[in-house]
C-alpha positions in Angstrom: -6.2 -15.6 -27.3 -5.2 -17.0 -30.8 -5.6 -20.7 -29.6 -7.9 -23.0 -28.3 -8.3 -22.4 -24.4 -10.9 -25.1 -24.0 -8.6 -27.7 -25.3 -5.7 -26.5 -22.8 -6.9 -27.9 -19.7 -3.4 -27.0 -17.7 -3.8 -23.3 -18.4 -4.2 -22.6 -14.7 -2.9 -19.0 -14.9 -6.3 -17.8 -16.2 -8.5 -15.4 -13.8 -12.1 -15.5 -14.1 -14.4 -12.2 -13.6 -18.0 -12.8 -13.0 -21.0 -11.0 -11.4 -23.1 -12.6 -8.7 -26.8 -12.7 -9.1 -29.0 -10.9 -6.7 -29.1 -12.4 -3.3 -25.9 -14.6 -3.7 -22.8 -14.2 -1.9 -19.0 -14.7 -2.2 -19.3 -17.4 0.4 -22.1 -19.5 -1.7 -20.1 -18.9 -5.0 -17.0 -20.1 -3.4 -18.7 -23.2 -2.2 -20.2 -23.7 -5.5 -16.8 -23.5 -7.4 -15.4 -26.0 -4.7 -17.8 -28.5 -6.0 -17.2 -27.9 -9.4 -13.5 -28.1 -9.1 -13.8 -31.5 -7.1 -16.0 -32.8 -10.1 -13.4 -31.7 -12.5 -10.6 -33.2 -10.7 -12.4 -36.5 -10.7 -13.1 -36.3 -14.4 -9.9 -34.8 -15.5 -7.2 -36.2 -12.9 -4.2 -35.5 -15.2 -4.7 -31.8 -15.2 -7.2 -31.0 -12.5 -6.2 -33.3 -9.7 -5.0 -31.2 -6.8 -6.3 -28.0 -8.2 -9.1 -25.9 -6.9 -10.6 -22.4 -7.0 -11.1 -19.5 -4.6 -13.8 -16.7 -5.1 -12.9 -13.1 -3.8 -14.6 -10.0 -4.0 -13.2 -7.6 -6.7 -12.6 -4.9 -3.9 -10.7 -7.5 -1.8 -8.5 -8.4 -4.8 -7.8 -5.0 -5.8 -7.1 -3.5 -2.2 -6.2 -6.6 -0.3 -5.5 -6.9 3.4 -2.1 -5.6 2.9 -3.0 -2.3 1.6 -6.0 -2.1 4.3 -3.7 -2.8 7.0 -1.0 -0.2 5.6 -3.9 2.5 5.6 -5.0 1.5 9.2 -1.7 1.8 10.6 -1.2 5.4 8.8 -4.6 6.2 10.0 -3.2 5.4 13.5 -0.1 7.2 13.2 -1.9 10.4 12.0 -4.4 9.8 15.0 -1.4 9.8 17.4 0.1 13.0 15.8 -3.2 14.8 16.2 -3.6 13.7 19.7 -0.2 14.9 20.6 -1.1 18.3 19.0 -4.2 18.6 20.7 -2.7 17.9 24.2 0.1 20.7 23.4 -2.6 23.0 22.4 -4.8 22.2 25.2 -1.7 23.0 27.6 -1.0 26.4 26.0 -4.6 27.4 26.5 -4.5 26.3 30.0 -1.3 28.4 30.7 -3.1 31.2 28.7 -6.2 31.0 31.0 -3.9 30.8 34.0 -2.2 34.0 32.9 -5.8 35.7 32.3 -7.0 34.9 35.8 -7.0 38.6 36.5 -8.7 39.7 33.5 -11.4 37.1 34.0 -11.9 38.1 37.6 -12.2 41.5 36.9 -14.9 40.9 33.9 -16.7 38.7 36.4 -16.7 41.5 39.0 -18.1 43.9 36.3 -21.0 41.6 35.8 -19.9 39.0 33.0 -21.6 35.8 33.6 -19.7 32.4 33.7 -21.5 31.2 30.3 -20.2 34.3 28.6 -16.7 33.9 29.4 -17.0 30.0 28.5 -18.4 31.1 25.2 -15.5 33.4 24.6 -12.9 30.5 25.6 -14.8 28.1 23.0 -14.8 31.0 20.3 -11.1 31.3 20.8 -10.3 27.7 20.3 -12.8 27.4 17.4 -10.8 30.0 15.5 -7.5 28.4 16.1 -8.8 24.9 15.2 -10.7 26.4 12.1 -7.5 28.0 10.9 -5.5 25.1 11.5 -8.0 23.0 9.6 -7.9 25.4 6.7 -4.1 25.3 6.5 -4.3 21.3 6.9 -6.5 21.1 4.0 -4.6 23.3 1.8 -1.4 21.2 2.6 -3.5 18.0 2.2 -4.5 18.9 -1.4 -1.2 19.9 -2.2 0.3 16.5 -0.9 -2.4 14.6 -2.7 -1.5 16.3 -6.1 2.2 15.4 -5.5 1.4 11.9 -4.5 -0.7 11.2 -7.8 2.0 13.0 -9.8 4.8 10.8 -8.3 2.6 7.7 -9.4 3.9 5.1 -7.0 3.6 1.6 -7.8 0.7 -1.0 -6.3 -1.6 1.8 -5.0 -5.0 0.9 -6.7 -7.4 3.4 -8.1 -4.5 6.0 -7.5 -6.2 8.5 -10.2 -9.2 8.7 -8.2 -7.4 9.7 -4.9 -8.3 13.3 -3.7 -10.1 15.4 -1.2 -13.9 15.3 -1.6 -16.9 16.1 0.2 -16.9 13.4 2.5 -13.2 14.4 3.5 -14.1 17.9 4.0 -16.9 16.8 6.3 -14.9 14.5 8.5 -12.4 17.3 8.9 -15.2 19.8 9.8 -16.3 17.2 12.3 -13.0 16.7 13.9 -12.2 20.4 13.9 -15.4 21.2 15.9 -14.6 18.3 18.3 -11.1 19.3 18.7 -12.4 23.0 19.3 -14.7 21.8 22.0 -12.3 19.5 23.8 -9.4 21.9 23.9 -11.8 24.7 24.9 -13.1 22.7 27.7 -9.8 21.8 29.5 -9.3 25.5 30.6 -12.7 25.9 31.2 -12.8 23.0 33.8 -9.7 24.1 35.5 -10.9 27.5 35.6 -14.3 26.5 37.1 -12.6 24.2 39.8 -10.2 27.2 40.8 -13.0 29.7 41.0 -11.2 32.2 38.6 -14.5 33.6 37.3 -15.8 34.7 40.6 -13.0 35.7 42.8 -9.5 37.2 42.7 -8.1 34.8 45.5 -4.7 33.1 45.1 -4.0 35.6 42.1 -0.3 35.6 43.1 -0.2 31.6 43.2 2.2 30.5 40.5 0.9 28.4 38.0 -2.8 28.7 39.1 -2.8 26.4 42.2 -2.6 22.9 42.9 -5.4 22.0 40.4 -3.9 23.8 37.6 -0.6 22.0 38.4 -2.4 18.5 38.3 -4.3 19.0 35.1 -1.0 20.2 33.2 0.9 17.3 34.7 -1.7 14.9 33.3 -1.7 16.4 30.0 2.3 16.5 30.0 2.4 12.9 30.9 -0.1 12.0 28.1 1.7 13.9 25.6 4.8 12.4 26.3 3.4 8.9 26.4 2.0 9.3 23.0 5.0 10.9 21.6 7.0 7.9 22.8 4.5 5.6 21.3 5.0 7.5 17.9 8.5 7.3 18.0 8.9 3.8 18.9 6.5 3.0 16.0 8.3 5.3 13.6 11.5 3.6 14.6 9.9 0.1 13.8 8.8 1.2 10.5 12.0 2.7 9.3 13.8 -0.7 10.7 11.4 -2.7 8.5 12.2 -0.5 5.5 15.8 -0.9 5.9 15.5 -4.6 6.2 13.5 -4.6 3.2 16.1 -2.5 1.3 18.7 -4.9 2.6 17.0 -8.1 0.9 18.7 -9.2 -2.2 15.9 -9.3 -4.8 18.1 -11.6 -7.2 18.7 -8.8 -9.8 20.5 -5.5 -9.9 18.6 -2.4 -10.8 21.6 -0.1 -10.5 22.0 1.9 -13.7 18.9 0.2 -15.1 16.0 1.9 -17.0 12.9 0.6 -18.1 9.9 1.7 -20.5 7.0 0.2 -21.9 6.2 -0.2 -25.8 2.5 -0.1 -26.7 2.3 -0.7 -30.4 -1.2 0.5 -32.0 -3.1 -2.6 -33.2 -4.2 -0.7 -36.4 -0.7 -0.4 -37.5 0.7 -3.8 -36.2 -2.2 -6.2 -36.4 -0.1 -9.3 -36.9 2.7 -10.9 -34.8 5.5 -10.8 -37.6 4.9 -6.8 -37.7 5.2 -6.6 -34.0 8.3 -8.6 -33.9 10.0 -6.5 -36.4 9.0 -3.6 -34.3 10.4 -4.8 -31.1 13.5 -6.0 -32.8 13.8 -2.4 -34.4 13.4 -0.9 -31.2 15.9 -3.1 -29.2 18.5 -2.8 -31.9 18.4 1.0 -31.7 18.5 0.9 -27.9 21.6 -1.5 -27.9 23.3 0.8 -30.3 23.3 3.7 -28.0 26.9 4.6 -26.7 25.6 4.8 -23.2 24.0 1.3 -23.1 25.8 -1.8 -22.2 22.9 -4.4 -22.6 19.3 -4.3 -23.7 16.4 -6.7 -23.5 12.7 -7.1 -23.9 10.5 -9.0 -21.4 6.6 -9.0 -21.1 6.7 -8.7 -17.2 9.4 -7.1 -15.1 10.7 -8.9 -11.9 8.0 -8.5 -9.0 5.8 -6.9 -11.8 3.0 -9.4 -12.2 2.2 -13.1 -12.4 1.6 -15.2 -15.4 1.4 -19.0 -14.1 1.8 -21.8 -16.1 1.5 -25.7 -15.6 4.3 -28.3 -16.8 5.4 -31.7 -16.5 9.1 -32.6 -16.5 9.8 -35.0 -19.0 11.3 -38.6 -17.7 10.9 -37.4 -14.3 8.6 -39.1 -11.8 6.5 -36.8 -9.8 4.0 -37.9 -6.7 0.6 -38.7 -8.0 -1.6 -35.7 -8.2 1.2 -33.2 -8.1 1.1 -30.7 -10.9 4.2 -28.5 -11.0 3.7 -24.8 -12.0 5.6 -21.7 -12.2 5.7 -17.8 -13.1 6.7 -17.8 -16.9 8.1 -14.6 -18.6 9.3 -14.3 -22.1 12.5 -12.6 -22.7 14.9 -11.7 -25.5 18.7 -12.4 -25.5 20.4 -9.6 -23.4 17.6 -9.4 -21.0 19.5 -11.2 -18.2 22.6 -8.8 -18.5 20.3 -5.7 -18.7 18.3 -6.6 -15.6 21.3 -7.9 -13.7 20.2 -11.4 -13.1 23.5 -13.6 -13.1 23.3 -17.0 -15.1 24.3 -19.7 -12.8 24.7 -22.6 -15.4 24.1 -23.2 -18.9 23.8 -20.6 -21.5 21.6 -17.7 -22.3 19.3 -17.0 -25.2 20.4 -16.4 -28.8 18.2 -15.5 -31.8 17.9 -19.1 -32.9 15.9 -20.1 -29.8 12.5 -19.6 -31.2 10.0 -21.6 -33.4 11.1 -25.0 -33.7 14.0 -24.9 -31.2 12.2 -23.7 -27.8 14.7 -23.1 -25.1 13.7 -22.3 -21.4 15.6 -21.0 -18.5 14.8 -21.7 -15.1 15.7 -20.2 -11.9 17.3 -21.5 -9.0 14.0 -22.1 -6.8 12.4 -24.1 -9.5 15.6 -26.1 -10.1 15.9 -26.9 -6.4 12.1 -27.9 -6.1 11.8 -30.3 -9.0 15.3 -31.3 -9.8 17.0 -31.5 -6.7 18.2 -34.9 -7.4 19.1 -34.5 -10.9 21.0 -32.4 -13.3 18.5 -29.9 -14.8 20.6 -28.9 -17.9 19.3 -30.7 -21.0 16.0 -31.6 -19.3 12.6 -31.1 -21.0 9.4 -29.6 -19.7 6.0 -30.6 -21.3 3.8 -27.4 -21.0 0.1 -27.8 -20.7 
């Protein structure tokens, strides 16, 4: 900062990063900060009354509850799909075992023990599970690469996302568990029906009453889980559709954005930066396909830069300190981003230096200027 932060007691937009000493907790640090802010509010009531501080861990700040809940929802959806697949495969193995009852009966009569036939079933289910897991890991690696390449916004530490040893170990464990469960279902049905020891009821369709009972149970479970997945997917799609239908207050149709990062070695001072940005803006605005162009330090919904202010000649309740999100923009920004100007005028090139001008949105006007005309009013910034 090129100005005295210590003298700007109303700069409530700053965030402080610290490291706790050994043995300290976030809760204890939060309690200490609460004591400190109460002391500051008594010492500096004009700028600190009504203000506090909240201490959160860095992991929680980066990830937050929203990302955590989203990941748990996705995890649950994947679990349901995996359960449907397991039930389907178990049904197929059960039908296959029923069709092979004659084979198993003959092998049993020739001296094959029950444990040998059980090991064969488990080996077959393991081969199917391992091959499916290998295919799944390959698709997961490809999918993760595509996800990282798309670079979706608001995903913290996206560059670190990948298939590591932990993911492979979990996949191996789940694969062996699924192979065991899927293999044991036909084993249990075959044991109940005595398929390993006798050829009785070979001609019965579907493997007898016990086979029908197990398959009916599996089918009911599969249908129930599938219905839950379909309902959950419908709710998610409905939520996404409603989010897409919300009017954000600006129009992104035909709008393109990009960042300009000037090397500090070539542009060490603000006048040089201003000249660079002005030249870039002028060249973009001169393109035949561009109808409007503007610069901003923060795009809509792209971050927060909060500042405190006091409306001049406006009485506010004691202790109330208005604040808002501030963005620095150039003339042409509102036209380029599709934000309509409801009243007043837009910025021009003379609105700088000794002639500062501010444009407020409708929400701020309704909150602090509901009983008066905001046009021509002044804001005193801390």
